[in-house]
C-alpha positions in Angstrom: 0.0 -0.1 0.0 1.3 3.4 -1.0 2.9 5.8 1.8 1.9 9.5 1.8 2.9 12.6 3.6 0.6 15.5 4.3 2.5 18.6 5.0 0.3 21.6 6.5 1.8 25.2 7.3 0.7 26.2 10.7 0.0 29.8 11.9 -1.6 31.0 15.3 -3.7 28.8 17.2 -7.4 30.0 17.7 -8.8 31.2 20.9 -9.8 28.3 23.2 -7.5 25.7 21.6 -4.0 24.7 22.9 -1.0 23.8 20.4 -1.7 20.2 21.0 -4.8 20.5 19.4 -3.3 21.1 16.1 -1.6 17.5 15.6 -4.6 16.0 17.6 -7.1 17.3 15.1 -4.7 16.1 12.3 -4.1 12.8 13.5 -8.0 12.3 14.3 -9.0 13.3 10.7 -6.4 11.2 9.0 -6.9 8.3 11.0 -10.6 8.2 10.7 -10.0 7.5 6.7 -6.5 5.9 6.6 -3.6 4.2 8.6 -1.4 6.6 10.3 2.4 5.8 10.2 4.0 8.7 11.7 3.7 12.1 12.7 6.2 15.1 13.1 6.5 18.9 13.5 9.2 20.7 11.5 10.1 24.3 10.8 11.0 25.4 7.3 11.9 29.2 6.9 10.5 30.0 10.4 7.0 28.5 9.7 5.9 25.7 11.7 4.7 22.7 9.7 3.1 19.4 10.9 3.6 16.1 9.0 1.2 13.1 9.0 2.6 10.3 7.2 -0.1 7.6 6.2 -1.1 4.7 4.2 -4.1 4.6 1.5 -4.7 2.7 -1.7 -4.3 5.6 -4.2 -3.8 9.5 -5.2 -7.5 10.2 -5.0 -7.9 8.8 -1.6 -4.8 10.5 -0.6 -6.1 13.6 -1.7 -9.3 13.2 0.3 -7.2 12.4 3.4 -5.1 15.6 3.0 -8.2 17.8 2.4 -9.9 16.1 5.6 -6.8 17.0 7.6 -6.5 20.5 6.5 -10.4 21.0 7.2 -10.1 19.7 10.9 -6.6 21.7 11.7 -8.2 24.9 9.9 -11.0 24.6 12.9 -8.4 25.1 15.6 -5.4 27.2 13.9 -4.8 29.2 10.8 -3.3 27.2 8.1 -1.0 27.9 5.3 -0.3 26.0 2.1 -0.4 22.3 2.0 1.4 19.6 0.0 0.8 15.9 -0.6 3.8 13.7 -1.3 3.9 10.2 -2.4 7.1 7.9 -1.5 8.4 6.2 -4.4 12.1 4.6 -5.0 13.1 6.1 -1.5 12.0 9.4 -2.6 9.0 11.6 -1.7 7.3 13.2 -4.8 4.5 15.6 -5.3 1.3 14.1 -6.0 
């Protein structure tokens, strides 16, 4: 089964939510559709990003997962650009 990474830039957390709600909402959304393999937080050019790695059957379903993750996180924090990557031959390629 293919492995994907959904990467989402994060801004300010909305009032009434803690920072932990960002990753929690992302994982809840992804795990309701796909198998979560790993999570991470990274900073790229001083912008925090969450990364959720997951398994699902095909690219179309992977886009559905990434959209669900974005929508869930947008309820607790401002979001920026999202990216979806596919693991192929030891490399992560844009979907």
